[in-house]
N, C-alpha and C positions, 0 to 999 in steps of 0.2 A: 504494500500500500504506500503510495507516494505521500509526501508532506502535504500537498494540496488536498488530497482526498481525506487525510486525517483532520486537517483544519475544517474542511466542510462538514465532516461527521461531527466533530466537537461543537461546531457552531450550531448545527441542527439540534444536538443534544441540549446545549445551553438554552436555545430558543424554547424547546419543549419544557424544560425545567422551569424557565421563567413563566411560561403560561400556566403551568400547574400551581406554582407558588402564588401567582396573581389570582387564580381562580379560588384557591383555598382562602386567600386573604379576603376576597369579596364575600365568600360564604360565611366566614367567621364574623365579618362585620354585621351581616344580617342576623346571625344566630347568637351574637354576643350576649343578649339578655339572658341566655341560659345560665351564665355564670353568676347572675344576680338573683336568680330565682331560688325558691326553697323546695322542701319536700312537699309534693302535692299528691292528691288522690291516694292510691294504695301505698305509695312511697312514704306517706306521713306516718302510717302505723308500722310498715315493714322496717323502716329505718331505726325503730326502737327495739330491734332484736336483742341487743345486749341487756336491756331492761327486762324483756320478756323472759329470756332464759335464766336471768338472775333471780327474778321474782318467783319463777316456777321451778327453779332448781333442776334444770335440764340443760344438756349441751346442745349446741347448734346443729350438730349432725342428726341426732335423734329427733329434734324438733322438726327439722326439714323432712325427715322420713315420715313422721306422723302426719304432716300436712299433705304429702303426696298420697299417703294411704287414704286420708279422709276424702280427698277429691275423687280418688278412684272408686272407693266404696260408696260414697254418697251420690256423686254426680256421673259416675261412669266415664270420667275424663282422665286420661293418663298422659300428662305432659311434664314429666319429672324435671327436665332440664330448665323449665321456666322458673323453678324455685331456687335457682342460683342466687336469687336476691337476698336470701337470708345469710349465707356465708359472705356474700359481697358486702352487705351493710355491717356485718359483724367485724370484718377485717379492715374496711375502709377507715381512714383516720378522721374524716369529717365531710362536711357538706361540699366544700370547694373541690375536693378530689373526686367526689361523685359527679359533680356538674362538669368537670373536665372530661370525665369518661363519657358522659352523655354527648357532649360536643364532638369528641373524638369519634364515637361510633357513627354519628351522622356523616362525618367526613370520610370515614373508612368505607361505609356503604356506597357513598357517591363515587369514590375512587374505584371500587370493585365493579360498579356498574359501567363506568367508563371503560375499564379494562375489558370487560366482557364484550361490549359493543365493538371495540377495536379488534378483538380476536375474531369476531363473527364476520365483520364487514371490511376489516383491514383498511379503514379510513381514519387516519390519525387526527385530522382537523375536526372531523365530525365528533369523534369520541372526546377530544379535548373541549369542544364547545359544551358538552354535557356537564362538565365539571363546574361551570358557572351557574347552572340553573337552580341548584338547591337554594340559592339566595332569594329566588322569587317564588319557589314552590313550597318550601317548608314553612308552614303557617302554624303558629302556636294557637292553641284553643283553650277556652275556659274550663272545659271538662273533656274527659276521654282523650287527652292529648298524648300521642305516641312518642313524643320527644321529651317533654318536660316531666313525664311521670312514667309509671309502670317499668321502672328499672331498665330503661332503653331496650325493652323486650323486642319491639318491632325492628329497630335498626340492627340489632344483633341477629335476629332470626333471618332478616332479609340478607344480611351479609353472609350467613351460612348457605342460604339458597344460591347466592351469586357465586360463592366459592365452588359449590357443587357444579354449577353450570360452566364455570371457567375450566375446571378440570375435565368436565365431560367434553367440551370443545377441543381441549388439548388431546384427549384420548381419541377423538375422531380424526385428528390430524396425524397423530403418531402411532396409534394402535397399542400404546403401552397399557398393560393391565393395572399397573400401580395407579395411574391417573384415574382409571375407572373405579378402582377401589376407594380412592380419596373422594371422588365425586359421590359415590354411594354413601360413604361415611358422613360427609357434611350434610347430605340430604336427609339421612336418618336423624341426625342431630336436630335439624330444623323441624322434622316431623314430631320429635319428642319435646319440642319447645312450644309449638303453637299449631293447632290443627289447620289454620289457614294455609300453611305451607303445602298442604296436600295438593292444592290446585296446581302447583307449579310442576307436577309430574308431566303435564302436557307440554311444558317447555322443552323437555328432552327430545321427544320425537320431532318437535318443530325445528329445533336447532340442527338435528341430524338430517332433516329433510332439506334445510337450507344448505348444509354442507355437502350432502351426497346427491341430492336431487332425485332420490329413489325412495318411494314410500315404504316398500318392504324392508329395505336395508335400514332405513331410519327406525322402523319398529324393532328390528332385531338388535340394533345398537343400544336402544334405550330400554330393552327388556329387563335388565337387572333393576333399574330404578322403578319400573312399573311393578315388579314383584315386591319390592320393599314397600311401596305404597299400598299394594293390595293386602299385605300382611298387617300393616297398621290399621287399615280400614276394618278388616275382619276382627282384629282384636278390639277395636273401638266399639263395634256393634255388640260384641260379646260382653264387654264391660258395661255398656249401657243397659243391656238386658238383665244384668245382675245387680245394678245399682239400687240402693235402698230407697232413695227419695230424690229424684231428679227435679231440680228447680225448674218451674215452668218457663222461666226466662231463657233457659238453655235448650228448650225443645225446638224441634224443627216444625215450622208452620209455613206451608207453601200455598199461597194464594197468588195466582199468576199476576194479577194487576198490582197487588201490593208488592210483590217481589220485583217487578219491573220498575215500579216507582221508587222503591228503596234503593235498588241498584243504580238507577239514574241519579238519585240524590247523592250517593256516595261517589259516583264518578265525577259529578260536578264539584264536589268538595275536594277532589284531588287536584284541581286546577287552581292557578294563582288568582288572588283577588276576591274569589267568591265568598270565602268566609268573612273577610273584611267588609265586603259590600253588604252582605246579608245580616251579619251578627254584630259587627263592631261599629260600622258607620251610623246606623240609626240611633245609637246611644251617645254619639259625639257631635255636638253642634259645631259648625265651622271646621269640619274634619279636613277639608282640602287645605285650608290655611294652616292648620296645625301640622300637616305633613310637611309643608314648605318651611314653616318657622321652627319646628322642633327637630329637624334633621341637622345633625352636626356636620363639621368639616369632613370627618371620615366618611359619613354616609354620602355626602355630595361627591367626594373623590371617587368612591366606588360606583356611584351612579353615572359617572363619566367613563370610568375604566370599563365597566361591564358591557355597555352597548358597543363601545369601540372594539373591544376584544371579540365579542360575539359576531359582529358584522364582518370584521376582518377574517375570522375563521370561516364564516358562512360563505363569503365570496370565493374562498379557495376550495370549496367542496364541490366535487362533481359526482353526485350520487347516481350510481347505476342500479341500486337496489331499493329504490324509493318504496315500491309496493311491499317488499319484504320488511322494510323498517316500519312502515305503517302497520302492517299485520303484527309484527313483534311488539310494537308499542301498544297496540290494542290488547294483546294478551297480557302484557305487564300491567296494564291499567285495570282490566276486568277480572283476571283470575283471582287475585287476593280478595276481591270484594264479592264475588259471586257466591262464596261459601258463607261469609259472615252474615249476609242479609237473609239467609234462611232462618236464622235465629230470631225468635220473637223479640228478644232484648234489643236487637240492632235494627229494627224497622221503625218507620215513622220518625225519622230525624228531620229537623227543620233545614231549610236551604243553607248550604255551606257547611253544615255540621256533619261530620262522618265519624265512624268508629276507628279504632286503632289501625286497621289495615290500609287506611288512606295513605299512610306513609309509604307502603309498597306501591300504591297506585301512582305516587309522584313520579316513579321511574318511567311508567308508560306515558304519563303526561309530558315529561321532558323529551322523550323520543318524538312524540307527535308534534310538539311545539318546534323542536329543532328542525324537523323535516319541513314543517310548514314555512318557517322563516327562510330556509335555504331555497325552497320552491319559489317563494315570492321574489327573492333577489335574483334567482336564475331566470325567471320568466321575462324580466324586463331587459330588452336588448339595448335600448338607448342609454348611453352613459349618464346623460343629464337626468333622465327620469329615475335611473337606478340610484343616483346620488340623492335625489329628493326622497325616494322611497326609503333608502337607508337611514336618512335623518329622521324620518317619521317613525320607522321601526325602533331607532335608537331612543327617541323620546318615550315611546310606549314601554320599552324595557326599563328605562330609568325610572319612570313613574311606578311600574310594578315593584321595582326594588325598594324605592323610597316608601311606598305604601305598605309593603310587607314588613320592612324594618320598623316603621312606625307602629303597625299593628302588633308586632311581636313585643315591642317595648311596653305598649299599653296593656296587653294581656298579662305580661309578667308583673307589672305594677298592681294590677287588680288581684292577681293570684296571691301576691305577697301580702296584701292587706288581710286576706282571709287565712293564709296558711303560714307564711314565713314569720311575720312580725309577732303575732301572739305566741307562737312556739318559742321564738328566741327569748321573749320576755319570761315565759315559764321556765325555760332551761336556765337562764341566767339567775332567776330568782331562787331556784332550787339549789343551783351550784353555790350561790352566795349564802345559803343557809336559812332560807325563809321557813323551812320545815323542821329546823333543828329542835324547836321546843315542842313539836308535836310528837307525842309518845306512840310507840308501836301499838298497833291494834286499834288506833283511833279511827273515827269516821270523818272523812273530809267531804263536805257537801259542796258540789260545784254550782255556784250561782250563775256562771256563764261558761260556755263550752267553746273550745277551739274547733274550728271547722272540720267536720267529718270525724270527730273523735267520739269514742265511747268511754265510760268511766275506766274500763280496764286498760285503755290506752294511757290514761293519766297515771295509773299505777306503774306502768312500764316506764314512763318518762321520769316519774319521781325516783324510781329505783336506779335508772340509768345515769341520772345527772346528780347523784350525790346523796339522796335520801335512802340509804340502804336499810329500809325498814318496811314492814308490811302494813299497809294502810288500807282501810275499806273506803273506796271512793264511790260516792253516790251522786247521781244526777238530781239536782233540785227539782226538776220537772217530774220526777218519778215519786216524789214524796207523798203523793196522794194514794199510793198503793200500800195497802196494809202490810204486805209482806216486807216491803222496804223498811217501814216504820218499826216493825217488830224486830228487824235485824239490827237496827242502830240504837234502839231504846236502851238507855242506861250506859252507853259508851261515851267516852270523851268525843265531843263533836266540834268540828271546825268548819267555818265557811270560807271558801276560796273564790275569788273573783278575778277575772282577767278582762281588762277593758282599755280602750284607747283613751289617751289623754292629750289634750291640745298642746300642753307644755312639754311633756316628757316622753311622748311617743306612746308607750304602753305601760300600764301599771298592773302589777300583780299584788293583791292584798289578801291577807288571811287573818282571821280572828276566832278566838274560842267562843263557842256558843254557850252562854250561861242559862238561857231560858228558851224553851222551844215548846210550842203548844199548837195543836190543831183543833179547831172547833167546827162543829156542824150545827148550824142554826135551823130554825123551823122552816125557813124558805127553801131548804135544800142546798144552801151554799156551804161549801167546804173552804174554810179560811185558815191560812197559816198566819199566826200573829206572834208577837214578842220574840222574834228571832234576834236576840241581843248578843252582841259580841264585846269581849274585852281582849286584852293582850293583842290589840290590833297592830298588824305589821304591814308595811308597804314597801314594795320594791319598784324603783323607778329605772326605766331603761336609759334615761338620759344621764343620770349620775352613776348608775350601776351600784347603788348602795341601798342598804336596808334601813328604814326609818321606823321607830316606834311612834305611834300616833296616840293622841288622847282618846280613850274609849268613847268619850262623848261624841266625837266626830263620826264614829262608826256605829252609833247606837241603833239607828233605824236602818238596817241593812236592806230588808226586802219584805214585802207582803204580797202574797198571791191569793187570788180568789178563784175557786171553781164553783160551778153551779150544776145541779142535776138537770140533764137535758130532758126537755119535754118530748122532743122528737130526735131519735138517733140520727146522726149524720148531719145535722143542721147546726152551724156555728152562727149564732145571732150576735153580731158584733155591736149592736146597739145596747147590749147589756154589759154590765161590769164583769170582768173575768171571762172564763172560757168554760165550756161544758166538760163534764167529767171524762168523756172519751178522748179529749185532747190532752196529750202529755205536756207539750211545751210549744211556745210560739216565740219566734224571733222576728224583729223587724217591723212590729206594729207599735204605733204611738198610743197615748192614753185615751181614756174614754171621752167620747163626745156624744151629743144627743142623737145624732144620725148614724154613728158608727165609729170607725177608727181609720186613721191615715197610716199609710206606710211611711216609715221614717228611716229607711236604709236602702241600699242598693237591691237587697233581696228581702223577701218575706218567706219564712220557712215555718211550716206547721207540722208538728210531730203528733201522730195519732197513737193511742194506746194499743190498738189492734191492727194487724196487718190487713192490707187491702185484698179483695178477691181478684180474680182474673180480669174482669171487666168492670168498669164504673164510669159514671158521668159526673163531672164536676160542674156545678152551677154556681157562678160567681156574679153577685150583684155589686157593681162597682161604678165609679166615675173617676175621671182623670183631672189632675190639677195642672193648670198652666201649660207648659210646653210638652207635657206627657200626653195631652189629647191628640189622638190620631196616630200615635206610635204604638207598635205591638208590645204587649206584655207577654213574655214567654213563661209558660207553666210547665214544670217538669215533675214527672213521677218516675223515679228510677232513671232509665235511659230514654224514656218516651217524652217528647216535648210537643206541646200544642201552644197556640197563641190566640189572643183576642186583642182587639183594638178598642180602647175605651174612649168615650166622648166626655163632655163636661156635665152630662146628666146621668143619673143612676139608671142602669140598664142591666138586664140579666144576660149572661154569656154562658152558653152550654159547651163544654169540652168533653168529648168522648175519648176514653183511654181503654186499651186492652193490653194484656201482657203485664199487668201490675201485681200479680200474685206475689206475696211476700214483702212488698214495699209498705212503708208506714209513714212516709213524709211527702209533703207537697212543697215545691220550691217555686216561687213567683219572682221573676226578675223585672224590676221596675225600670222603665226606659230612661228617664232623666230626672232623678231626685233633685229638687231645688227648694230653697226656703222662700217663704213669702217676703222675708226681709231682703233677699237678693233681688226680688222683683219690685221692691219698694211698695209692697202692698200692705205690710204691717211690720211689727217688730219681731214676729215669730221666726226663730232661726232654725226650726226643725227642717230637715231635708225631706220634704214630703213629695209624693208622686201620685199614688192611686188611693182613693178613698173606698173602703170596703164596708158595705152594710150587712152582707150575709154571704157565707160560703157553705155550700151544701154538697154532700157526697151521696149520690144516688146509685144504688146497687141494683 
């Protein structure tokens, strides 16, 4: 090889390396809010594994095995590798290391996908262009987010599938059995991690057909992978037939129209901008100006680099296999979604919202978008028109990047208010010794709960962050249940509250209960009174210190009222308190003659008994100010409906199915605002929707 040839080769290698680094830098800029997020969804409880095994005196290995057995015996689902989360959280040093792993797995899956496309079509420019697209496709979501939560299960599973496909393509080219063995091993690992990967068995004969051009030969080449899939399917059918009590949410329900609608909704959710447009934009006034003004210098630099790099690569592409790429993109888009929408749990999502496998669908969307852009630029023969078209395409790509970056930052900030900050406050307070004076065996009554947590989660947190003692944690909303009362009667009782504070961020306070009484008067009202505390202690997140307060400041902690419902299922909000079938309510303001205002971003109602399979929610409500004409999203489990309230009271009927086992209703208020902000009065409450009555019809 001559010196000139060596220089040319090194120059090309340096050029490719520069493009890869540039692509990863753009992706990281869009996904950077990951590093500022907290533990959300399942991660919130799973990350407390140290406290769980310490409190229950069990090691992490046996705990994980017990969880795998319980899923197999109870639900007939066998995916043991997905429970790597427990050893992972046990050994990881902290939140930042976990978030770095989340970000890394997204980039790894992107790199593997680009590598696969290069091996299949041998087009370097096209495969490099795909590396830039996660910056506009990966959209963070308020719930069921495959990136921010669920211990990066989807990025890891998809990476295993891609590794399997990569080694399979290498086997097709070389014929080496070791590569086929590796492909089979990685695919089996993905099958034992999440059932959605089963659909990818169709990718193997498809890739073999692209490579060989012969149907029979492609079937023979992919036969070992088909056998592995068949064995897993047979075992799954057998396990489900032996399961003791399958949750109705995980049962297969096929209605053609519902299936097609759900599949189409998940496909739409896999493309850029749709989640922002349907779910984020309606709740943000002046969103376009916010995108422009709240994007920093780094975002603007990336918004320039991204379209320039994409268009430069696209104009160098001469695709001979456009139809094959479109077909392959369609498979990558549809396959992971076609299985998940069979489940009752994952049907009826609102526009832009999809379940976890939308992360895998991003790959198909990226292929289709890249082909579409290259086709547009190649169709125009005149240089002047091509230049104008390139500028237009560049502006669209820049806007998609800026809007996605803005949406990701906004979603993380909203999630942090619900998940990160209150947990940090409790962690720091416990580590600083706020429970030091609480004796072992005492009952701690939770006056407010951290999002998504149950009392046993608090027990794990207390144990993990310094309070190495066994405490009985009770949710205050459950105190109307006689069994709870009999369990804590006569014990040392403490009241714990976690709440935001305008001066210090979040406060954690605790006090010993000296007097506790429940009364039932002649009208059927059940009233908790004289919940008096002394030894009151406050932890402030601003100062990071514990302060002893005067007991007089904390004398009147809380009073709650329940009444005996005249009609089951009807919550009359014109009355004081709540009916006895309601355990707890968050997000509603005080009593008014006509009903109650929402006073937070969300209103959550917890019911004492679980819901049946089908129900109808009847909500009589009106909207305040800018909330009129905007959708109010109502969620039961994974099912979401919406209604649009006007300024006058009206009944809204929302039908739900697949709700069996759920026991709470979440209403998301479009735009909470105080009358003081609108110069209507001095009322500073952030109100949004006024509720007169909420009924559950079965």
